[in-house]
N, C-alpha and C positions, 0 to 999 in steps of 0.2 A: 560826364554822368557821376563820377566820383566826387567831383567838387559839389555838384547838386545833393548829394546823398550827405556829404559832410556839414553843408551848409544848414540842411533841414534836419539834421540829425538822423536819417533814415538808415537804418541797419542793413548790411548787406543780406543777411537772411529774412528779409520783412517779409518774402513770399510764404515761407514756414510759419512765421510767427502769426501772421494773419490767418492762416489755415488753422494753426493751433489754437487760436484764440476762438475762432467760430465754433470748433469742436466743443471746447471748453463750455462755451455758452449755450451749446446745445441748438444752434441755428443751421439752416440750411444755406446756400447761397442766395436763394430768392429772399429768404427771411432777413438776412444780414444786409442785402441790398436795399429791402423796402425801409428798413430802420436808418440807413445812411441817405435815402432819396436819391438811389440811383439804379443803373441796371445791372442785373445780376451776371450778365456778361463782363461787365467791369471787375466785378468781385472774383469771377472766374480767372480772368487775366492777371489779377493781381497775384492769386495763388499758384499760378502757372510761372510766374516771374516774367510775363510777356511785356507789362507796363508797370510804371511806378506810381504809387499814389501821390498826388499833389499833397503840397503842404497843408492846407486846408482839410483835405480827405485824411491825412495822417493824424492831425489833431482830431479829427471828428471818431476816428478809429480809438484813438486813445482814451478820448471821453466814453465811448461804448464799453470799453473795457473797466468795468467798475471793480471788479474784484482783484485785478493785477495790472501793474503799470506795464505797458506792451513794451516800452524800452528796455526793461530789465531783464536779467537772464535767471531768474529764479525759477526753480522747478514746478511742475503741476503740485497743488495743493493735495494733500492726502487726507482722507477723512479721519476725524479723531475716534478712539477707541469707543465701540458701541454705537457710532454713527453710521447709518445706513445712507448710501450715496447712490442715488438712482442714475442707472447709465443713460447716457444720451441717445435719443432715437432720431437717426438720420436716413435709415432705409438705404445704407451704402453697403450692408453686410451681404456676402454671397448669398444667394438665394437657396442653394444646396446645403448650405451650412445651417442656415435657419430653420430649413425644412427638417433636417436631422434632428435640431435640438427639440422643435416642436413634437416630432414623433416620438423622440425618446420619452417627453414628459407624458405624451398621450398614452404610450405603452406601459408607463409606470402605474398606470390606473386600470389597466386592462382586465386584470383580475375581477373588477367589480362588474363587469359586463359578462365574462367568461369564466366561470368555477373551474374549468380545466385548462386555464390560461397557458401554463406551462408546457402543455403539448404543443402550442402554437410556437413558442420561442426555442424549442428544443430540437435537435436533429433526430427525432425517434417517432415513431407512429405506435403508440403503446398498445399491447394485446389486451383484450378484454380483462383477464385475470389480474393484470398490472393496474389497470383503471380501477377495478373493483377495490383492490387492496387500499390504494392511494386515496380516492376521492369519496369511497363509501365508508371506509373504515378509519383510516389515519388521520385524516383532515378533519374530520368530524370532532376530533377529541382536542379539547383547548390545552390539556396537560397529557401529552403523549407518552403511554407506558406500553408498549407494544411488543408482542414477540411474532416476528414474522417468519414462518416456518415452512414455507412451500418448498417443493422437491428441487434437488440440484438443477440447474438450468432454467429456472424459472424467470430469472431475471431480477434478483433481489437487489442487485445495484441500480438497475433502471428504475425499480421502484423507490428507492432510497434518493435518488437524484431527483425523481419527480416532486418527492415530497419536500426535498431541500429547495427546489427551484421554486414551488409555490410558498413555501414560508418566507423565502427571502422577498419574494415579489409582493408579499402581504405584508412586508415590514414586520414580521412577528418573530423573526430570529436575526442574530447578526452572526454570533460567534459559533462554530460547528467543529465537532471532534469526532474523527473516524478513528478506530481502533480494530484493525484486521490483524489476522496472523502475518508474520514477516513476508512470506512469499506473495502476499497479495495487494501490497502497499501500492507497487507500480499500475497494478490492473485498475484500482480504485482512482487513482490520478489520472490515468489515460481516459478511462470512461466518463468521468465527470467533467473532464475538459472539452472531450470531443463529442459528447451527446449533448451536454448541457452548457457549455461554455462557462464552467465553473473551475476557477482556478484554485487549487489546494497545495499547500506547502508540505513536502514530505520531511519530518524530523526523525533523525537517526540519532543515536547515543553519542556520536561525535559532536553534534550541534550543540549539546547542552554543557560543553566544558569550559566555554569561556563566556557563554552569555545564555539568557534564557529565551529559547524562540517561543514561549507561549506568551511572552509580552507584547503589547501594542496591537497595532492593526495587522501588522505581519504574522502574527499568532491568532488571526480571526478564523481562518479555515486551515485546518491542521490534520495530516493523515500521519499516524505512527503505530507501530507494529505493537502488539499487546505486551509482549516480552520486554521490549525496549521501555514502555511508559512503566512497567512494573519494577524497572531496575531501581535500585536506591537511590542513585545520584539523580537519574531524569526525574523520579516521582518527587524528589526533593525540590527541583527546580518548578515541577507541575503545581506544588502546594504553596509555593511563596505567596505573600499578601498581595504583591502587586499585579499577579496574574488574576485577571477579570473572570468571572464565572462563565462557562460556556452554556450556551442556551440549548443544544443539541447534541448529544452523545449517541454514537452508533457502534456497536460491537458487532463485528462480523465474526462468522463461525463461531457463536456464543456457546455452544455445546462444550466446547473445550475451555471454558471458564471453570474448571473442574472443582466440584465439591462432592463429598461422600460422607456416608456414616457407616462405621463398622459395625461388627456384632457387639463390642463393646460400649455402643450407644455414643462414641466420641466422633465428634465431625471433624472431618479432615479437609481443610481448605487450601488449595493451590494460591501462590500469589496473584495469579491472574484473577481468581475468584475474590480475593482481597481488595485488588484493583476495583472490580467492578462493584463490589458493596460500597466503596468509598465514594464512587460517582453516582451511585444508585441512592445515596444518601442514608445507608444503613447507619443507625446511631450507635450500635455496638461494636463498632470496628476498632481495632487496635489504635492505639495513640499515633502509631507511625504511618497508618493510613487514613488519618482524619484529615478532611477537607473543612475549610471554611464556608463551603457554598456547594449546593446540588445543582444540577441541569434541570430545566424546565420540562425537557423532553428527553426521553431514553428509548432507543430502537434496539431490538435484538434480533439479530439474524441467523438463521441455522436451518439447514435441510434435515437434521435429524435432532430434534428436540427431545425424544425420549428414545434412549439407547440401552433399553432392557432393565434400568434401574430406576426406582421411584424416587430416591432422594435427590440425585443429580437434576431430575426432572423437576422436582419440587425446588430446588435451589434457583433454576432459572426463572420461575413465577416469583421467587420471594424477591428477586431484584426489581421486579415491575412495581410492587406494593410492599415493601418490608414491613410496614406497621400493620397492615391488615393480614398479611401472610406471614406471620411471624414464627408460626409452627406448622409442621405437616398436617396436623389435626384441622387447623384452620383453613389450610388449602383444600382438605377433602370436603370442606363444608362449603367451599367457594360455589356459586350456583353456576348452571351452564350459561345464563344470560351475562353474568360478570364475565366469564372465561371468554365468550365471544367476543367481547368489547375489547379485549386485551390481546387477542390470538386470532391468527389465521393460518390454514394450512390446506393447501390443494396438491393432489399428485398429478404427475404427468398425463395421466389419463383423463384428469378433469379438465385440463388447459387445452382450449381450442382457439382458432384463428376467429375474426370477426366474421367470417363466412360460416363457422359452425365446423370447419375442418380440425381434425385433430392436429395439434401443433407438432407433436413429435412422430415420427414414423415408427413402425413397428420396430423392435429391437430384436436381431437374431444373434444368439451367442452359441459359439461352438469351441470345442477344444480339440486343438489337431494333434494328435500323436506323431511319434518319431522313434526311431531306434538307434541305440547307442553303437558306434562303431565297435567291431570286435578284433581281438587279437592282443598279442603281447604287449605292443605300444598302440594303445587304443582308449576310447573314452570309456568303454567298459572296465579296462583294467586300471585306469586311473581311478574311477568311481569306487570300484572294489576296494584298492588298496587306502584310498583316503578314508573311506568309512570304516576300515579296519582300524586305522589310526585313531579316529576320532572316538570311536567305541571304545577302545582300551583307554584312552585319556580320560573319556567321560566316565566310566565306571570307576577309576582310581579316583577321581575327583569327587566322586559321590560318597566314597568309603572315608575319604580323608576330610570330607566337608570343605573343599576348595571350589567354592562357586566361580570364583575368577578363570579358572581353568576351563570350565562348563561354559563359561561367556566365550572364551576364545575359541572353544569348538563349535560354537552357534555361529560365528563368524565364517568360519571355513565351510559349515554346513550350507549356509546362504549363497556363498560364492561358488562352491561346487555346483549348486542347482541353477547358477546365473550362466556362466559361461567358463571354458576352460582358461581363458586369458585372465578373469577376474579371479580364480582359484591360484593360478600362477603368481600374479601379483601379490596376493595375501601370504602365499608361502613364502615369497621373498622376504616380505615383511616379518614374518614369523622368524625365518632364520636369522635377521638382522637383530630382532629383540633378543634371541637366545645367546648370540654371539656377544652382545652387549652385556647379558648377565653373566656368561661365563668369563668375560674378561674382568669383570668387577670382583667376582669371586676369588679369580686366580691372583688378583694384584692385591688383595685385601681391602678393597674399596666396600665391599658388600658381604657381611656375614650371612649365614643361613638363617638366622634369627632375623635379621633385617629383611631378607627375601621374603620371609613368612608374612611380616609385617606390610611389605609392599603389596603382597596378594590379597591382605585384607583390605587395604586402600582401594584396589581395583574392583572388589566385590560392591563397593559403593556406588560404581558407575551405573547409570541407567542407560540401556540400549536404546538411542534415538528410534531407531527403526521400528522397535516394540511400542516405545512410549509416545512418539509423536508422528504427526503425519508429515509430508514432505514440505506443505506449507508453513508448518511451525517450527521447523527447525532454524536456528540462528544462521544468520548470513554474514558474508564478510562485513557487510556494511554496519551490521550491528556489533560484531565481535571481530575486530582486527587481527586477533590471534588465530583466526581460521585461515588467514591468508585467502587463497582461492578454494579452498576445500568446503566440502559439505560437512555439517555438523557430524553426521554419522561417520564420515571418513576419519574425522579426527579422532572420534571415540573408539572406532574399530581399530586404529592403530596401537592405542593405548591397551585395549583389551587383548590384544595380540601377545601381550607380555605375561598373561595368565599361564601359571605353569604347575605341574603337580610334583615338581622334583624336591628332594628332601637333601640332596647331596650334589656336588659338583659332578660326580660320575654320573649322575640321573640325567643333569642338564645336557651333558654331552652326548649321552646316549639318545635323547630326544632330538637334539640338533640333528644328528645323523640320520634319524628316521626321516625328519622334515626334508633335509637335503635330497633324501633318496626320492622322495615324493615330488620335490620340486624338478628333479633331472626328467622324470618320467611325464610332469605337466608340460616342461619345454619340448619334449620330442613329440607329444601329440599336438601341440599347437604348432610347431613347425611344418607337422604333416599337412596343416590345412584342414583337418577334419573336423567340422564342428556341425553335428547332424542338425542341430536347432536352426543354424543359420541355412542350411540346405532347404528345410522347411519354408523359412521365411522366403528364400528366394523362388520357390515354387509358387507360392502365394502372389508374389509381385509381379511374376511372368504370366499369371494366369488371365487369359484375355477378358475375363469377366470384370476384372478390376482395371483395365486399361484406361489411362490418364485418371486414375482415382489417386487421391492424397492418402498416405499412410501415416498413422500416429502408431509409434512404437515405444512401449514403456520399458525400463528396466531399472531395476533396483539399485545397481551399482555403475557408477562412472566408468569403471573399467571396461565394463562390457559395452556401455555407449561408444566408448572410443574404438573399441574393436568393431562394432557394427559400422561405424563412420567410415573406417578404413576399408572394411570389405565391400560397401555399397558404392563408395568411389572407385574401387577396383572394377566394379560393374559397369562403371560409366555414367555414375550418376552425381558428379563433381557438380557443384553449383546449384544442385537440387535439394541439398540437405541443409535442415536447420536442426541444431542441437540445443538443447536446454537443460541445465542441471543446477543443482543447489548451491553450486559454488558461485553463480552469476549473480549478480544485482539485477534490480528490475529493469535498468536501462540496457544492460548487456541482453537481458531476455528479450526485450523488444526489438534490439536491433537483429537479433538472429531470426525473428519472425518477418521482419520487414524485409 
């Protein structure tokens, strides 16, 4: 057989060459057989290598191949640039694959038949108030400028996802930027992924060090915290010329885009508000905040649009239409109809299910009292002595105009109200700070004048627990200097260096007072007496709450650690999830799961 092939120049891979030629010509086996004047069974056997074509048949095949010499080994021709090559139709593809392609094409036009098409391709059953907001208000606007201000828990993330899905399906938007507080970025990514099958990339400050995450298709759908984007380096990346404009920008917790006007009529804007101004297309922004573009659509989300002050409320509206609402007077003249077009707010009492039943059950609020333990070594004794210490320091600080010392006392006051263990840990840190200051003064590294200057620097610190909510604090992902600490913990540690001392003797005297309090706190803690925890134990053991889940909130992580330890001691190991501000969004989700 080999001599036959060599004599007739029949290649060893003749079967594959015949099959490839037929595919290239777009012929079925029957069609090729008809052109050759033979049975399609013969062509089938050729392609399977069961029989070899005769010399005349091989010559006939060579003549049929007008575009390529069959005996050559050159590759398939490629279409020239700009040339459209029609695919061959041979009906040999897998039917399920073809069906999937056809169904995908059909669904891409589904919105033409169903105005609420996103509800069919999402894993949700929208509630009436959610449908009304998206389909009766938001989608009716060709250029969305909207303030969605429903009560907390209304599902503003779901309404945003519905709007995004509809706009993507209708091919009206491509690039989307979502700007929530740092603590909510994981929640946004998770809900958009699981409920709407929309993948968004979370961008942190670290991502902008070596490249621009806003460039290209990978930057088409981005979630980034408001404080990260407002940072100088990150915003510098964001406004580079190679960054394409975003079609839709969403600000979550928009009431935190702080702006206010003082009694002197001076307007004070935070960096968050300046960022929002630049994205809203305000023309009068500082040069550092100017963007060469503005988004077509802007959506502001908040459950508390008006917080008792008129100017911050006006500041939100100004972002929606900066040209028309350029002044508070212009906003005052804005008609109710115009406001209704850009604003919607529903309270929990207004929200119902499709059956008309109230969406939220009646809330029962109660305050449970408890008595402090009594005696020389007791919670009452610790409370009294700590309060006396704080009162003396606070009064002296007020007389000496030492606000840093007053801030330090506010830290201890909050800790005292939280738990004995939390107070104990702060007293330990206070002793460490005082020891450090005493050592530096004794060895000459720090003069009393320098100590006073240090106190003035501390006075510039803002207390995060007063100025921010938990979801606004910086996280380790945004600020590597935090390690695994919460922002308020890092600031509290610095504030505990606030003192009223004017001499080395004063520093030593105060340290001795704090050490005395620390010894008492340790004794109380070691006795295991925590009246507040005993009340919690009673509630957990109440038969009315059998098999119920409990959410316990605490301001300080030290108290959280104490609670976890005590609850595990009660036999709840493996049933406790703990979340704190030192966790990134992935760690928080892992705890919940």
